[in-house]
C-alpha positions in Angstrom: 105.5 122.8 80.6 108.1 122.1 77.2 106.6 123.8 73.6 105.9 121.7 71.0 109.3 122.5 69.3 110.7 120.9 72.2 108.6 117.9 72.3 108.4 117.1 68.3 110.9 114.4 68.8 108.3 112.3 70.4 106.7 111.9 67.0 109.2 110.6 65.3 109.8 108.0 68.5 106.7 106.8 67.8 106.9 106.5 64.3 110.1 104.3 65.1 108.0 102.5 67.0 105.4 101.5 64.7 108.0 100.8 61.8 109.8 98.5 64.2 106.6 96.9 65.4 105.4 96.1 62.0 108.2 95.6 59.8 106.9 98.7 57.6 109.5 101.6 56.2 107.1 103.5 56.2 104.1 105.1 58.0 100.4 106.8 57.3 99.9 109.4 60.4 96.2 110.8 61.3 96.9 113.3 63.3 94.1 115.6 65.5 94.8 119.6 66.1 98.3 120.3 67.7 99.1 116.8 66.6 99.2 117.7 63.6 101.8 120.5 64.3 103.8 117.8 66.1 103.9 115.7 63.4 104.5 118.8 60.6 107.4 120.0 63.1 109.0 116.5 62.7 108.5 116.5 58.6 110.0 119.9 58.3 113.0 118.7 60.7 116.7 118.0 59.8 115.8 115.0 61.9 113.0 113.4 59.5 113.8 110.0 58.0 111.0 110.1 55.1 108.9 107.5 56.8 105.9 109.0 56.3 104.2 108.2 52.9 100.5 109.7 53.4 99.5 112.6 56.1 96.2 113.4 57.1 95.4 115.9 59.4 92.2 116.8 61.1 91.2 120.5 62.2 94.6 120.9 62.5 95.5 124.7 63.6 97.9 125.8 61.3 98.0 129.0 61.7 96.9 129.0 65.2 93.4 129.9 67.3 91.9 133.0 68.6 90.8 130.6 71.8 94.7 130.3 73.1 94.9 134.2 73.3 92.3 134.6 76.0 94.3 131.7 78.0 98.0 132.6 77.4 97.9 136.8 76.9 94.6 137.3 78.6 94.5 135.0 81.7 91.0 134.5 81.6 89.5 131.1 81.3 86.1 132.4 82.4 85.8 134.8 79.5 86.8 131.9 77.0 84.1 129.6 78.7 81.3 132.3 78.1 82.4 132.7 74.5 82.3 129.2 74.1 78.8 129.7 75.2 80.3 126.6 78.1 77.4 126.7 81.3 79.3 129.2 84.4 81.1 127.1 86.5 81.6 127.2 90.4 84.6 127.5 92.5 84.5 124.1 94.9 81.0 123.3 93.5 81.4 122.4 89.9 78.5 121.9 87.5 78.3 119.1 85.2 78.6 119.9 81.5 79.0 118.3 78.2 82.2 116.2 78.1 82.6 117.3 81.9 85.1 119.9 80.7 85.2 123.8 80.7 88.5 126.1 80.4 87.6 127.8 84.0 87.7 124.2 85.6 90.9 122.7 84.3 93.0 125.6 84.7 91.5 125.8 88.2 92.4 121.9 89.0 95.9 122.6 87.3 96.7 126.0 89.6 95.2 123.8 92.7 97.4 120.8 92.1 100.6 122.7 91.4 100.3 125.9 93.9 97.6 125.2 96.2 95.6 128.4 95.5 92.7 128.2 93.0 91.5 130.9 90.3 89.1 132.6 93.0 92.7 133.2 94.9 94.6 134.8 91.9 94.2 137.8 89.9 94.0 137.7 86.4 97.5 138.6 85.7 98.7 136.2 87.9 96.6 133.4 86.2 98.4 134.8 82.9 101.7 134.3 84.3 101.1 130.8 85.7 99.8 129.9 82.1 103.0 131.2 80.3 105.5 129.8 82.9 103.4 126.0 82.9 101.3 125.8 79.6 104.2 127.0 77.0 102.5 124.9 74.5 100.0 127.1 74.5 101.7 129.6 73.1 102.4 127.6 70.0 99.0 127.7 69.3 98.4 131.3 69.6 96.7 133.0 66.3 99.4 134.1 63.7 96.8 135.9 61.2 95.1 139.6 62.1 92.8 138.9 65.0 93.3 141.5 67.5 91.1 144.4 67.5 90.5 148.0 69.4 87.8 150.3 69.5 86.8 151.9 67.8 88.0 149.5 65.3 90.3 151.6 63.4 92.6 148.4 62.8 93.1 144.9 63.6 96.5 143.3 64.1 98.4 140.3 64.1 99.5 138.5 67.5 103.4 138.4 66.7 104.9 135.9 69.7 104.3 132.9 68.0 107.8 132.2 66.6 107.3 128.3 66.8 104.1 128.7 64.5 105.6 130.9 62.0 109.0 129.5 61.9 106.9 126.5 60.8 105.1 128.5 57.9 107.8 130.0 56.6 110.0 126.9 56.3 110.9 125.9 52.7 111.0 122.1 54.2 107.4 122.7 54.0 107.4 121.5 50.2 108.0 117.9 51.8 104.5 117.8 52.3 102.5 117.4 48.9 98.6 116.8 47.5 97.0 113.3 48.4 97.6 112.5 44.5 100.8 113.9 44.2 104.3 113.0 44.0 105.1 109.2 45.9 108.3 110.6 47.0 106.6 113.2 49.3 104.5 113.3 52.0 101.3 113.3 50.4 98.8 115.1 52.6 95.1 115.6 53.4 93.9 118.5 55.9 89.7 117.7 56.8 88.3 120.9 58.3 84.8 121.7 59.8 83.6 125.1 57.8 79.9 125.7 59.6 80.5 126.1 63.2 80.3 129.3 65.5 83.9 130.2 65.7 86.3 133.1 67.1 87.1 134.8 64.4 88.5 138.4 66.5 89.2 139.8 69.6 88.3 142.9 71.0 90.9 144.1 73.3 91.5 147.2 75.6 95.2 148.8 75.4 97.7 147.1 78.8 96.5 148.4 82.0 97.9 147.8 85.9 96.2 145.0 88.0 96.9 145.2 91.0 100.6 146.2 90.7 101.2 144.0 87.7 101.3 145.4 84.6 100.4 143.3 81.5 103.7 143.2 79.4 104.3 145.3 76.4 102.2 145.4 73.3 99.6 142.8 75.3 96.4 143.7 74.8 93.2 142.3 77.6 90.6 140.6 75.6 87.0 142.0 76.4 84.7 140.0 74.0 85.1 138.1 70.8 83.5 138.3 67.1 81.9 135.0 65.7 81.7 133.5 62.5 80.2 130.3 61.3 83.4 129.5 59.5 85.0 126.9 61.4 84.7 123.9 63.9 84.3 125.9 67.1 87.9 126.2 67.6 89.8 126.7 64.0 88.5 128.7 61.7 89.3 126.8 58.3 90.6 129.0 56.2 93.2 129.9 58.3 94.0 126.5 58.6 94.3 126.1 54.9 96.5 129.3 54.3 100.0 128.2 55.0 99.8 126.0 51.9 98.2 128.8 49.4 100.7 130.1 47.2 100.2 133.7 46.1 97.5 132.7 43.3 95.8 131.0 45.9 97.1 127.5 44.7 97.1 124.9 47.6 99.9 122.7 47.6 98.4 120.0 49.8 94.7 118.7 49.5 91.6 119.5 52.1 88.5 119.0 52.1 85.6 121.1 53.7 82.7 120.1 55.4 80.4 119.1 58.4 83.0 116.9 60.3 81.8 117.8 63.5 83.4 120.6 66.5 86.9 120.6 67.2 87.3 118.2 69.9 85.1 115.5 68.5 86.8 115.3 64.9 88.8 112.3 65.7 85.8 110.0 66.4 83.5 111.9 64.1 81.5 108.7 61.8 81.8 110.9 58.8 85.7 111.7 59.3 86.6 108.0 59.8 84.4 106.9 56.8 86.1 109.8 54.6 89.5 108.5 55.6 88.8 105.0 55.0 87.0 105.5 51.8 90.0 107.7 50.5 92.8 105.2 51.3 90.5 102.1 49.7 89.9 104.3 46.3 93.7 104.5 46.0 94.4 100.8 47.1 96.8 102.4 49.4 96.3 99.1 52.0 96.3 96.8 49.9 100.0 98.4 48.4 101.6 98.8 51.6 100.8 95.4 52.6 102.2 94.1 49.3 105.5 95.9 50.0 105.8 95.1 53.3 109.6 95.5 53.5 110.3 98.0 50.9 107.0 100.1 50.5 105.1 101.9 53.0 103.1 100.7 55.9 100.0 101.8 58.2 99.4 102.3 61.9 
């Protein structure tokens, strides 16, 4: 039930474990999705020990994702499944879907294990409250870019409740991360992103209403449907992941690659992703360097 800021210390523990086992003083971190945010939280923290040589993020939602809104504020995993094209599931008689996953089924299972009640026994408002109380890390994945649109499409606003990401992206210690070919005394960073798959860009919402005697919180808008574009990995819009590292002139402080790296949940096993990482590390002879400077130089895990 913890938020990401509360569990980022586990990243440091894993890095320390890797250093102890290998004898290296620095590591190369390859992190997928929110793992990249946890690693960033460590790099930008006061506890950072200057022990990351290279940092590669795969599909990390550095500005959040619209998907999280349907669950954390909407309390509607079924609607998110529909928007993402996942087959409709049935309470008590699940239909097989690819990878055995749906947001509706996952939420239902979590509810049953913790409350003995399923989705079919709770209102949308009650589901939302359960998620906010028990899946707090989802709050830290909420979109921080303008994505909420109210009919008749007069304006689009941002969700302002993601304090974790907002603070992380404003933090001047973000400058500890530099381009992949940059200052060796800092964290040389690369971001790999898919930018050609159908991805939710905006959410059409209605004003807060009362449902079964339960009010949605102030400023919360209920999702009605989504506006999609082919500009992400199905979960993360590529441009929003790069945005926190760009200056006012559009220059990016870290390196990034856009390509056909596959759907968000499958990126870490994508053959092109794996080969790209290996090629980049071999190109700069990073692995040879790490092997040579075993004690005083870098290390990989």
